[in-house]
C-alpha positions in Angstrom: 102.7 81.3 89.0 100.6 78.7 90.7 100.5 78.3 94.5 102.0 75.1 95.8 100.2 73.0 98.4 102.2 73.9 101.5 101.7 77.7 101.0 97.9 77.1 100.7 97.8 74.9 103.7 99.8 77.0 105.9 97.7 80.2 105.0 94.6 78.2 105.6 95.9 76.9 108.9 96.6 80.4 110.3 93.2 81.6 109.3 91.5 78.5 111.0 93.5 79.0 114.1 92.4 82.7 114.2 88.8 81.6 113.8 89.3 79.2 116.7 90.8 81.9 118.8 87.8 84.1 118.2 85.4 81.3 119.1 87.4 80.2 122.2 89.7 83.0 123.6 91.3 80.6 126.1 93.0 78.9 123.2 95.4 82.0 122.8 96.5 81.6 126.4 97.4 77.9 125.8 99.4 78.5 122.6 100.9 81.9 122.9 104.6 82.3 123.6 105.2 83.8 127.1 108.9 84.4 127.5 109.2 83.5 131.1 107.4 80.2 130.5 109.0 79.3 127.2 111.1 76.5 128.5 108.3 75.0 130.6 106.0 75.2 127.7 108.4 74.7 124.7 105.6 73.9 122.2 104.6 77.5 122.3 107.8 78.4 120.5 106.0 76.9 117.4 102.4 77.2 118.2 102.7 81.0 118.7 103.3 81.1 114.9 99.7 80.3 114.1 98.1 82.8 116.5 97.3 86.4 115.5 96.1 89.4 117.5 93.7 90.9 115.1 92.1 90.6 111.6 94.4 93.2 110.3 97.5 91.2 111.7 96.1 88.0 110.2 95.5 89.6 106.8 98.9 91.0 106.5 100.6 87.7 107.4 98.2 85.7 105.2 98.8 87.8 102.2 102.6 87.8 102.7 102.7 84.0 103.2 100.4 83.3 100.2 102.3 85.6 97.8 105.9 85.1 98.8 105.5 81.5 100.2 104.1 80.4 96.8 107.0 82.0 95.0 109.7 80.6 97.2 108.2 77.1 97.3 107.9 77.1 93.6 111.6 78.0 93.4 113.1 75.6 96.0 110.5 72.9 96.5 108.0 72.2 99.3 110.5 70.4 101.7 113.0 73.3 101.6 110.3 75.8 101.9 108.8 74.2 105.0 112.3 73.9 106.5 112.9 77.7 106.0 109.5 78.7 107.2 109.6 76.6 110.5 113.3 77.1 111.3 112.9 80.9 110.8 109.7 80.8 112.9 111.3 78.8 115.7 114.5 81.0 115.9 112.4 84.1 115.7 110.5 82.9 118.7 113.7 82.1 120.6 115.1 85.5 119.9 111.8 87.2 120.9 112.0 85.6 124.4 115.0 87.9 125.1 113.2 91.1 124.2 109.4 90.7 124.9 107.1 89.5 127.5 104.9 87.5 125.0 104.7 87.0 121.3 102.4 85.7 118.7 102.1 85.8 114.9 103.8 84.2 111.8 105.8 87.4 111.0 109.1 86.0 112.0 108.6 82.8 109.8 107.5 85.0 107.0 110.5 87.3 107.2 112.5 84.1 106.7 110.7 83.5 103.5 111.3 87.0 102.5 115.0 86.7 103.2 115.4 83.6 101.1 113.3 85.0 98.3 115.6 88.2 98.3 118.8 86.1 97.9 117.4 83.8 95.3 115.4 86.3 93.2 116.9 89.7 94.1 115.5 91.5 91.1 111.9 90.4 91.5 109.8 93.6 91.5 107.6 94.0 94.6 105.7 96.8 96.2 107.1 98.1 99.6 105.7 101.2 101.3 103.7 101.9 98.2 106.7 102.0 95.9 107.8 99.3 93.3 111.3 98.2 93.9 113.6 95.1 93.6 113.1 92.4 96.2 116.6 93.0 97.8 115.8 96.7 98.3 112.4 95.9 99.8 114.0 93.5 102.3 116.6 96.2 103.2 113.7 98.7 103.7 111.7 96.3 105.9 114.9 95.5 107.9 115.6 99.2 108.5 112.0 99.7 109.7 112.6 96.9 112.2 115.9 98.4 113.4 114.1 101.8 113.8 111.6 99.9 115.9 114.3 99.5 118.6 114.5 103.3 118.9 110.9 104.0 118.4 108.8 101.2 120.0 105.8 100.2 118.1 104.5 97.1 119.8 106.0 95.0 116.9 108.4 92.1 117.7 111.2 93.7 115.7 113.9 91.3 117.1 111.8 88.3 115.9 111.5 89.8 112.4 115.2 90.3 112.1 116.0 86.8 113.5 113.7 85.2 111.0 115.1 87.4 108.3 118.7 86.3 109.2 117.7 82.6 108.9 116.0 83.2 105.5 119.1 85.0 104.2 121.4 82.2 105.4 119.2 79.6 103.9 119.0 81.5 100.6 122.8 81.8 100.3 123.2 78.2 101.2 120.9 77.1 98.5 122.2 79.6 96.0 125.7 78.3 96.8 124.9 74.8 95.6 125.9 74.9 91.9 123.2 73.4 89.6 120.7 72.9 92.3 117.2 71.8 91.1 113.8 72.0 92.5 110.3 70.8 92.1 108.0 72.5 89.5 104.6 71.7 88.3 103.7 72.9 84.8 101.5 72.1 82.0 103.5 69.0 81.2 103.1 67.7 84.7 105.3 67.4 87.8 109.0 67.2 87.3 112.4 68.6 88.2 113.9 71.6 86.4 117.3 73.3 87.0 117.7 76.6 88.4 118.8 78.0 85.1 115.6 76.7 83.4 113.6 78.4 86.1 115.5 81.6 85.7 114.7 81.6 82.0 111.0 81.0 82.8 111.0 83.9 85.3 112.5 86.3 82.7 109.8 85.4 80.2 106.8 85.5 82.7 107.7 87.9 85.5 109.2 91.3 86.0 112.5 91.0 87.6 
């Protein structure tokens, strides 16, 4: 399945911002979400999505965004994908202000992508914790790990992850509830619109579900 443009550009954007952070550390202070200052600096609710704390943090999120973002974007179209990504990221940031001093990273937005993907493609086979499993079980496992994080603190913004996941699940059910919905698709024959049923048939032929 070919990546769509938005997934490529978002992945490139977070990598570029991390490079700028490394070159100019003061950039992080300007763009990071500090809970006590969120309402005086509201742009940080979104800009924090593009910041990352380490190379490992960046690589995990870039991989998740490139992989699942491209799958979801192919399924629901670029506009809906971007709406899910940024809405999940924004509400993840808002939720995080109630639990943490400061937050950065695209994880909440990516959890939104995971949630929507789990609803729309529940049997898609993925690897989670080194075990292949259906997408819906993987999301349950990731959510359980975040719930455990409230009991055993790990320095991860678990509340932000769960808020983003909730947005993605809600978006997935809303899209799935629209009978006969269609979405953008780019194939050998060029750009066009295919129905959800046609895409399901393509998935059964080309992907493990």
